[in-house]
DRENTOR-697596 format. One line per field, with one value per residue: residue number from 1; chain; x, y, z of N, C-alpha, C in turn. Coordinates in steps of 0.02 Angstrom, whole numbers, m for minus. Example, Ala and Ser with C-alpha at 12.3 -4.5 7.8 and 13.67 -1.06 7.14 Angstrom:
BEGIN
kolke	[1  2]
rose	[A  A]
n_u	[660  642]
n_v	[m284  m112]
n_w	[390  354]
ca_u	[615  684]
ca_v	[m225  m53]
ca_w	[390  357]
c_u	[660  645]
c_v	[m165  2]
c_w	[390  394]
***
This chain:
BEGIN
kolke	[1  2  3  4  5  6  7  8  9  10  11  12  13  14  15  16  17  18  19  20  21  22  23  24  25  26  27  28  29  30  31  32  33  34  35  36  37  38  39  40  41  42  43  44  45  46  47  48  49  50  51  52  53  54  55  56  57  58  59  60  61  62  63  64  65  66  67  68  69  70  71  72  73  74  75  76  77  78  79]
rose	[A  A  A  A  A  A  A  A  A  A  A  A  A  A  A  A  A  A  A  A  A  A  A  A  A  A  A  A  A  A  A  A  A  A  A  A  A  A  A  A  A  A  A  A  A  A  A  A  A  A  A  A  A  A  A  A  A  A  A  A  A  A  A  A  A  A  A  A  A  A  A  A  A  A  A  A  A  A  A]
n_u	[9239  9330  9246  9190  9070  9090  9224  9330  9395  9511  9575  9692  9777  9919  9991  9961  9977  9898  9785  9754  9714  9580  9509  9389  9326  9262  9087  8924  8795  8621  8486  8317  8172  8025  7850  7752  7679  7526  7486  7370  7281  7219  7131  7087  7150  7151  7112  7212  7325  7292  7280  7409  7486  7427  7462  7605  7626  7587  7681  7792  7765  7766  7897  7962  7906  7964  8102  8098  8070  8178  8277  8236  8262  8402  8443  8414  8505  8621  8621]
n_v	[10426  10397  10335  10415  10524  10657  10770  10871  11016  11142  11300  11348  11246  11191  11304  11374  11355  11218  11255  11377  11365  11336  11449  11576  11699  11851  11858  11928  11877  11852  11826  11772  11762  11685  11703  11604  11451  11380  11214  11101  10956  10790  10628  10551  10469  10496  10630  10684  10671  10762  10874  10894  10911  11034  11121  11108  11169  11300  11338  11330  11432  11545  11546  11569  11700  11771  11753  11828  11956  11980  11979  12093  12193  12181  12213  12347  12396  12390  12484]
n_w	[2242  2342  2428  2521  2598  2581  2539  2616  2551  2534  2474  2526  2574  2552  2580  2699  2877  2977  3073  3019  2888  2887  2899  2854  2741  2816  2831  2826  2921  2926  3030  3043  3138  3112  3133  3249  3199  3217  3231  3174  3227  3191  3198  3090  2956  2816  2817  2896  2812  2711  2784  2834  2716  2677  2777  2765  2639  2671  2771  2691  2602  2688  2735  2610  2582  2684  2651  2528  2576  2653  2552  2471  2566  2574  2446  2445  2539  2477  2379]
ca_u	[9301  9358  9191  9176  9014  9117  9295  9346  9445  9528  9630  9755  9806  9991  10029  9947  9973  9836  9726  9736  9679  9501  9480  9352  9320  9209  9027  8874  8740  8557  8437  8252  8130  7959  7795  7734  7624  7494  7469  7305  7287  7161  7140  7067  7208  7146  7107  7279  7371  7278  7294  7479  7500  7406  7510  7671  7618  7580  7744  7843  7749  7784  7972  7977  7889  8014  8160  8091  8071  8252  8312  8220  8303  8470  8452  8409  8564  8681  8614]
ca_v	[10401  10369  10306  10463  10568  10723  10776  10942  11042  11208  11323  11364  11192  11183  11366  11396  11295  11179  11289  11439  11352  11326  11519  11593  11768  11868  11867  11953  11833  11882  11781  11800  11716  11694  11698  11537  11422  11335  11151  11065  10880  10749  10562  10522  10458  10537  10704  10701  10681  10822  10933  10901  10944  11105  11156  11111  11221  11364  11352  11349  11504  11592  11548  11607  11770  11799  11761  11879  12016  11993  11994  12162  12234  12175  12253  12421  12413  12392  12545]
ca_w	[2224  2404  2464  2574  2579  2563  2550  2628  2506  2546  2430  2561  2603  2559  2596  2769  2923  2986  3095  2983  2823  2892  2907  2796  2738  2856  2798  2872  2929  2951  3059  3053  3165  3086  3179  3264  3158  3255  3195  3195  3227  3185  3206  3031  2917  2756  2839  2925  2757  2678  2829  2834  2651  2676  2828  2736  2588  2707  2801  2634  2579  2743  2728  2549  2588  2723  2608  2481  2614  2668  2488  2455  2611  2552  2385  2468  2578  2427  2332]
c_u	[9337  9306  9172  9110  9034  9190  9310  9400  9449  9580  9690  9794  9882  10027  10014  9951  9903  9776  9708  9702  9609  9472  9442  9346  9260  9150  8974  8814  8678  8513  8370  8213  8058  7909  7781  7673  7588  7473  7404  7315  7217  7176  7129  7130  7210  7150  7175  7326  7357  7290  7372  7511  7489  7454  7581  7674  7618  7641  7792  7828  7772  7862  7996  7966  7945  8083  8157  8098  8143  8292  8303  8260  8378  8487  8454  8479  8626  8677  8636]
c_v	[10360  10333  10349  10505  10632  10731  10852  10969  11116  11234  11339  11308  11189  11244  11390  11338  11273  11224  11357  11425  11335  11398  11537  11671  11791  11883  11892  11904  11870  11822  11808  11745  11730  11683  11622  11516  11374  11273  11122  10993  10854  10672  10526  10526  10499  10608  10723  10710  10744  10878  10944  10931  11017  11145  11160  11163  11293  11388  11363  11416  11556  11600  11582  11679  11799  11808  11820  11947  12031  12009  12069  12210  12238  12215  12326  12441  12423  12452  12605]
c_w	[2284  2446  2523  2552  2555  2581  2559  2584  2525  2500  2460  2595  2606  2579  2672  2817  2945  3016  3053  2912  2832  2901  2850  2793  2782  2814  2850  2863  2954  2972  3064  3084  3147  3144  3193  3223  3205  3212  3221  3189  3218  3187  3141  2984  2852  2770  2862  2867  2723  2718  2834  2778  2648  2722  2799  2681  2620  2739  2746  2604  2626  2744  2667  2551  2633  2689  2557  2513  2631  2609  2466  2505  2598  2492  2398  2501  2531  2384  2360]
***
C-alpha cells in the first residue's frame, strides 16, 4: 500500500513511549551447532549439478533431524 517491503507494527504504539514500545516478552532461545559437512568439488558441469543437489538434500536432512531432536527435547521439558 505504501510501497514499503514491510511496515513495523507494535500493539503498544500509542500507550508506551518510543523506546519501550519495541520491548518484547522474554523468550528462551536455543542454538545448536551441527557437525561440519565436508563438501566435495568437481570440474564437470553435469556432475557438479548432481553433486550439489545431493549435498543440499543431505544438509536439509541433517537440519531437519536436528530440529526434530530439539523438538523432542522441548516436549519433555514441558511435561
